[in-house]
C-alpha positions as CSV (number, residue, x, y, z in Angstrom):
1,M,37.5,16.3,-5.5
2,S,37.8,13.6,-8.1
3,F,35.9,10.3,-7.8
4,K,39.2,8.4,-7.6
5,D,39.7,9.9,-4.1
6,I,36.8,7.8,-2.9
7,D,38.5,4.4,-3.3
8,V,40.6,2.9,-0.6
9,G,41.5,-0.5,-2.2
10,G,40.9,-4.0,-0.9
11,A,38.5,-6.8,-1.7
12,Q,34.8,-6.5,-2.4
13,M,32.8,-7.3,0.7
14,E,29.6,-9.4,0.5
15,S,27.5,-7.7,3.1
16,T,25.1,-5.1,1.8
17,W,24.9,-3.4,5.3
18,V,27.2,-1.1,7.2
19,K,27.1,-0.1,10.8
20,H,29.1,1.6,13.5
21,D,30.5,-0.1,16.6
22,N,28.6,2.0,19.3
23,R,29.7,0.0,22.3
24,E,33.5,0.1,21.9
25,G,34.1,2.6,19.1
26,K,36.2,0.2,17.1
27,G,35.1,1.2,13.7
28,F,32.6,1.3,10.9
29,F,31.8,-2.2,9.7
30,C,30.5,-4.0,6.6
31,G,29.5,-7.4,8.0
32,D,32.4,-8.4,10.3
33,D,35.0,-6.3,8.3
34,D,36.1,-2.9,9.5
35,V,36.1,-0.6,6.5
36,G,38.7,1.7,8.0
37,E,38.7,5.4,7.4
38,I,37.0,5.1,4.1
39,N,35.2,7.7,2.0
40,F,31.7,7.0,0.6
41,V,29.4,8.9,-1.7
42,A,26.2,9.4,0.3
43,D,22.7,9.5,-1.4
44,F,21.0,12.1,0.7
45,P,18.2,12.7,-1.9
46,A,17.1,9.1,-1.3
47,C,17.6,9.2,2.4
48,K,14.7,8.2,4.8
49,I,14.3,9.2,8.4
50,G,11.7,8.2,10.9
51,W,11.4,5.8,13.8
52,G,12.6,2.2,14.4
53,K,12.8,-0.6,17.0
54,Y,14.1,-4.1,17.3
55,D,11.6,-6.4,19.1
56,N,11.3,-10.2,19.2
57,K,14.1,-10.7,16.6
58,T,12.3,-8.4,14.1
59,Y,13.1,-4.8,12.9
60,F,10.2,-2.4,12.7
61,K,10.5,0.9,10.8
62,E,8.1,3.8,10.5
63,W,9.4,6.3,7.9
64,Q,8.2,9.9,7.7
65,E,6.6,11.0,4.4
66,N,9.5,13.4,3.9
67,I,12.5,14.6,5.9
68,S,11.0,17.9,6.9
69,T,7.6,16.7,8.1
70,P,7.4,14.9,11.5
71,H,5.8,11.4,11.6
72,A,2.1,11.8,12.4
73,K,2.3,9.1,15.2
74,E,5.6,10.3,16.7
75,S,4.4,10.4,20.3
76,E,2.7,7.0,20.0
77,L,5.9,5.4,18.5
78,K,8.0,6.8,21.4
79,V,5.7,5.2,23.9
80,H,6.0,1.9,22.1
81,G,9.8,2.0,22.3
82,Y,10.7,3.3,18.9
83,K,13.9,5.4,18.5
84,R,15.0,7.8,15.8
85,A,16.0,5.9,12.7
86,F,17.5,6.6,9.3
87,Q,18.3,4.9,6.0
88,L,21.1,6.1,3.8
89,Y,22.7,4.4,0.8
90,L,26.5,4.8,0.5
91,Y,28.8,3.9,-2.4
92,S,32.4,3.5,-3.2
93,S,33.7,1.7,-6.3
94,D,35.7,-0.6,-4.0
95,K,32.8,-1.6,-1.7
96,G,29.8,-1.1,-4.0
97,V,26.4,0.1,-2.8
98,K,25.9,-0.3,1.0
99,L,22.9,0.5,3.2
100,W,23.4,2.3,6.5
101,E,20.1,1.9,8.3
102,R,20.0,2.1,12.0
103,D,17.9,3.2,15.0
104,S,20.8,3.7,17.4
105,A,21.1,7.0,19.2
106,M,24.8,7.2,18.6
107,E,24.6,6.5,14.9
108,W,21.6,8.9,14.6
109,S,23.8,11.6,16.2
110,G,26.7,10.9,13.7
111,F,24.2,10.7,10.8
112,L,22.5,14.0,11.8
113,E,25.8,15.9,11.8
114,I,26.5,15.0,8.1
115,A,22.8,15.5,7.2
116,K,23.0,19.0,8.5
117,A,26.3,19.6,6.7
118,Y,24.6,18.4,3.5
119,E,21.6,20.7,4.0
120,N,23.7,23.7,5.0
121,D,25.9,23.6,1.8
122,K,23.1,23.9,-0.8
123,A,24.8,26.8,-2.4
124,N,28.0,24.9,-3.1
125,R,26.7,21.4,-3.9
126,G,24.1,22.0,-6.6
127,D,23.0,18.5,-7.8
128,K,26.1,16.8,-6.5
129,L,26.3,14.2,-3.8
130,P,28.6,14.5,-0.8
131,V,31.6,12.4,-0.3
132,I,31.7,11.6,3.4
133,G,34.7,10.3,5.2
134,Y,34.6,8.1,8.4
135,E,37.1,9.7,10.7
136,G,36.7,7.6,13.8
137,A,34.6,7.6,17.0
138,E,33.8,10.0,19.8
139,G,33.0,8.7,23.3
140,V,29.8,10.0,24.8
141,D,28.9,9.4,28.5
142,T,25.2,8.6,28.9
143,K,23.1,7.4,31.8
144,N,23.6,3.8,30.5
145,G,27.4,4.1,30.3
146,K,29.8,5.2,27.6
147,F,28.9,4.8,24.0
148,Y,30.6,5.9,20.8
149,K,29.2,8.0,18.0
150,P,30.7,7.9,14.5
151,V,32.5,11.0,13.3
152,F,32.2,11.9,9.6
153,K,33.4,14.8,7.5
154,V,32.0,16.0,4.2
155,K,35.2,15.8,2.0
156,G,33.7,17.2,-1.2
157,W,31.0,17.0,-3.8
158,V,30.8,14.7,-6.9
159,D,28.3,13.8,-9.6
160,R,26.4,10.6,-9.0
161,P,28.7,7.7,-10.1
162,T,26.9,5.7,-12.8
163,E,27.4,2.5,-10.8
164,F,25.6,4.1,-7.7
165,I,22.2,2.7,-8.3
166,V,19.9,2.7,-5.2
167,P,17.9,-0.5,-5.0
168,S,14.1,-0.3,-5.2
169,D,11.9,-0.7,-2.2
170,T,11.6,-4.5,-3.0
171,F,15.4,-4.8,-2.6
172,E,15.1,-7.1,0.5
173,E,12.6,-9.3,-1.1
174,K,14.8,-9.8,-4.2
175,E,17.8,-10.4,-2.0
176,V,16.0,-13.1,-0.1
177,E,14.9,-14.7,-3.4
178,A,18.4,-14.6,-4.7
179,R,19.8,-16.3,-1.5
180,T,17.1,-18.9,-1.1
181,G,15.5,-19.4,-4.6
182,L,12.1,-19.0,-3.0
183,T,9.5,-16.5,-4.0
184,E,6.3,-15.4,-2.3
185,E,4.4,-17.8,-4.6
186,D,6.3,-20.7,-2.9
187,L,4.7,-20.0,0.5
188,P,1.9,-22.4,1.4
189,F,-0.4,-19.8,2.9
């Protein structure tokens, strides 16, 4: 697969985040814009998994040290309302670098399927990154009603595009500084 097959066309979106519509299965979104059935390069080597929750208008994340070692406080986190969470950077030359970070059961399920496909194809991929394509949503009946999980397919393997630079851990702090002009030194406490 060539890198040109990753692009879909269209305007650059401003949001740095992507998410799936779990309630109605209407698509994979960047901000308020549906990205359609797009292909992304996925940075699984920089992927994080762990536990997360949203409480009192704040997101809390507890990442595992590595993907194969369970979180030391997993049982305690579950008791406090944490759900499985992940963080995966995606890239297309059309959309740029996007962060897919969620603690939704449906998105975890879709993420887990492509993560397993990535791990199971070690012999074919070498040092290449997977190109994943969003192919729609699958309805799942749960005790809380019907929800939709994203469906992805690994379309091929490519070398890391030179433009695919994963932000450092201080990405959010730098992003806030860029939007507001304020730094930590500006805080009065």
